[in-house]
N, C-alpha and C positions, 0 to 999 in steps of 0.2 A: 820711651814713646816712639822713637824711630823704629825699633825692632817690631813693636806692635803694629805700626803703620805698614811696614814691609810685609809682615805676615798677613795682614788683612788684604793687601793688594794681591798677594799670591792666592788668597782664598777667593778672590773675585773671579778668577779664571774658570774654575769648575761651574760656578753659578752662571756665568755668561755662556759657557758651553751648553748647559742645559736649556737656557733660553733660546739660543740659536737653533738647537736641534728641534725643540718643540715647535718653534715658529716655522722652520723649514718644512716639516712634515704636515703641519696643519695647512699651510698654504698649498702644498701639492695635493693633499687629499680632498680639498674643497672642490665642489663641482665647478666646471668651467675651466677656461684657460686664458692666457694673455691674448690669444688671437681669435677668440670666439666672437668678439664684438665686431670684428672686421666684416666687410662685405663678403658675400659668398665667393669663395675662391676655389679654383680647381684643386683636387687632392694633391697633385704634384707640387703646387706652390706651397700648400700648407705643410707638406712633408719637408720641403726644402727649408721653410722657416723653422720648423721644429729641429731639424738637423743643424741649422746654423747656430741655434742657441743651446744645443745639447739636450733638448726636451724629448728626443726620441730614445734616449738611453734609459736603462733601468734607474729607478729612483735612488737606490743606494749608490750607484755610480755618480749620479748628479750630486748627491749629498757629499760624497768624497771629493769631487771636483770643487764644490763650493767651499768646503773647509780648507782645501789646499790654497785656493785663491785668497780666502780670508786670512790665512796665516801669512801671506805675502802683503796683506793690507789692501787687497783688491776686492771691492764689493761687487764687481761684475758690471756688465752693461745694462742699461735700462731697456726694457722690451718696447716701451711706448715712445720714449723720447729718443729719437734716432740720433746716432752719433754722439751720445752722451753716456759717460760712466755714472754710476750711482754716486760715487764720491764727488764728482763734479757738480751734480745737482744739489747735494747736501752742502757743498762749499759755497754755492751761489746763494742758497737760502739762509745759511747760518748767520751771516752778519745782521740781516734784518731781524731774525728771530731773537738772537742774543741781545740786540739793542733794545727791542721792545720788552723782552723778558727781564733784563737787568734793571731797566728803569722802573718797571712795575714792581720788582722785588724791593728796590730801594724805597719806593713810595709806600708800599705796604708796611715795611718795617718802620719807616719814619712816622707814619700816621697811626698804625694799629697799636704798636707798643705804648706810646704815650697816652693814647686814649684808654687803653686798658689800665694803665697805672692811675690815671685821673679818676676812672670809675671806681677802682678799688679803694683809693684814698678818700673818696666821698661815697662810701657804701650806703645804699638805701636813701640817697639824696637825689634831687632832680637830675644832676649830672649823670649819676650812675644809671638811672632809668632811661635817660635819653640815649646814652652810648649803647646800652644793651638793646634798646628798641631798634636803633639804627643798625646794629650788628645783626639782629635777627632778620631784618629786611634784606641786608646785604647777602646773608647766607641763603635766604629763601628764593631770591630772584636768580634764576639761572642765566648763564652767559648768553645763550641763544635768544633770550628775551632782552637782556640789558643792552647788548651790542646794537641791535636794530633801533631800539628806543633812543639811545644816545646819538646814533647816526641821523635819525629823523629829526630829533630836536635841534641839535647843534650844527648839523651839516646841511639838512634840507630846509627846515623851516626858518631857523635863525641865520643860517649861512655864515656862522662864525668860523667854522673849521671844515676842512675837507671831509666829506662823508665816506670817501674810499680813496684808494690809491696810495702810492708811496713815492717819495722823493728823498734820496739819501741826504741826510743832514737837515731836513726840514722839520722844525719843531712842531709846526701846525699839523703835519701828517702823523705825528707821534702821539698827540694828546689823547685822542679818543681811544685808540687801541690800548695805550698804557693804562688809562683810567679804568677801562672795561676789564682788563686783566687784573688790576690791583684791587678793585673794590671788594670782591669776595674774600680775598686774603687779608685785607684790612679788618674785615668783620671777624674772621677766625682768630687772627692775632690779638685783637682787642679782647675777645672772650677768654682766650687762653691766658693772656697776661693778667687780666682781672682775677680769674679764679686762682691762678698760681700765687699772686701776690696776697690775696686774702688768706690763703692757707699758710703762707710764710709768716704773715703778720701775727698769726695765732700761735706760732711756735714758742716753746718756753724760753729759748735764748733771746727771742725778740722782746718778750715781756721783761726779761732781766735787763736788757739794754735800755728799755724805756724807763724802768725803775731807777736806773743809774742817772737819769736825766739827759740822755743823749738826744740831741735835736733830731727832728724828723728827717731833715735832709741828709744828715750824716748817717742816720739809721738806715735809710734806703741805700745810700751809696756803699756803705761798709758791710752791711749784713744782709740786706733783703734783695738787692738787685740780682746777684749771681744765682742764688737758688730759684728766684722767680723765673729766670730765663731758661732753666733747664727744659721744661716741657715746650717752651717756645722754640728753642733750638732744635728739639726733636721733631717738631712739626715742620721746621724750615727745610729739612732735607728733601722730602718729597715735594713740598711746596715750591722750593727753588727749582727742582727739576721740571715741574709743570710749567713754571713761569719762563724759565730759560729756554725750554724747547717750544714755547709758544702754544697758544690755545688754538685747536683746530677750528673751532667756531669763529673765533675772533679774526683769524687770518682769512677765513672764507668771507665773512661779512664785510670786512674792510679792504678786501682785495690785496692783501700783503703777500709779496713773493717770498714767503718763508718756508721753512722745512715742513711745518705742519700742513701747509697746502699741498706739498708734494706727497705727503703721507695719504691724504684724502684721495687725491687723484690716482695714486698708485693702487689703493685698495679698490677704487671703482673700476680701474682698467685691468685689474688682475696682473699688475706689473710685479712679478714675483721678486725680482732682485731689488727693486726700489723699496718695496714694503719691508723686505728683509733688512736692507740697509738702515731704514728708519727705526726698525725694532732694535737693532743692535746699537744704534746711536742713542736711543732713549734709555735702553737698559744700562749701557755703560755709564751714561751721565747720572742716572739714578743711583747706581751702586757707588760711584765715586763721591757723590754728594752725601750719601749716607755715611761713608767713611769719614768725610770732613766733619759731619755732625758728631760722630763718636769721638773724634779728636777734640772737638770743642767741649764735649762733655767732660773730658779729662781736665781741661783748663778751668772750667767752671766749678767742678767738684773735685777737690783734692783726694777724696776717698776713692773715686774711680781711677784717678791717675796713679795712686799708689798700688791699687789692686792690679 
């Protein structure tokens, strides 16, 4: 397993290289530039700004310099946030984003998986219909609708929770962003768990175990739970990346100083290095989480581990 993990880690390097290359040239080839939104300035000043950031050099030279800096762990300076490196901006927003995302991930798993199991064990009963109906609503309502509705209801009209803003360690400021992030994933996990468990319960070895008189609780723990979680774990890879890196909409609506907000502002301002840094951060996290999912697959299914 260790050799497999090391091999997969080495295999992530070419993938990340392709992502960096594609993002770099797409950003540079798009119309406009980081200083186009500034007020009209004399050509001499514009030329000095481009020279200061190396934008006056050929694109391949800029690409080589960026790769050289990336190899040293330097993501470059931000074009819009003066006196800040991209790594500093990511470091400032990361604690907020990870806190919200991790809490939302825990909430989604703690609620979604038990709901899916309850629906599967009561198939075609009122509980099953209620859970699946609520799951469909959770999937259908987009985050850019849910976030303002929750902020208006609980923050503005009822005044129970802050509608926006962030205070480190304040649980009241975390509730609405965490719930908004978690609800769609609760719905997806409930549906996945229900469908997977229903399929597992129809397997021949499960019918044999029931015929031997094994109690339902022991049947679930010993034989059904691990194979049921295989598709759930597969979904948790990209889901965890989305939650841990924060929702762009949620951070904008609730005014959270996370990395997602920097991504939006960087794209609007044509801040090449900031957008590149965010793309690399997202891509690396997604690739690592997918590796963790593959390792969990080996733990859940011995056939995969032996292969």
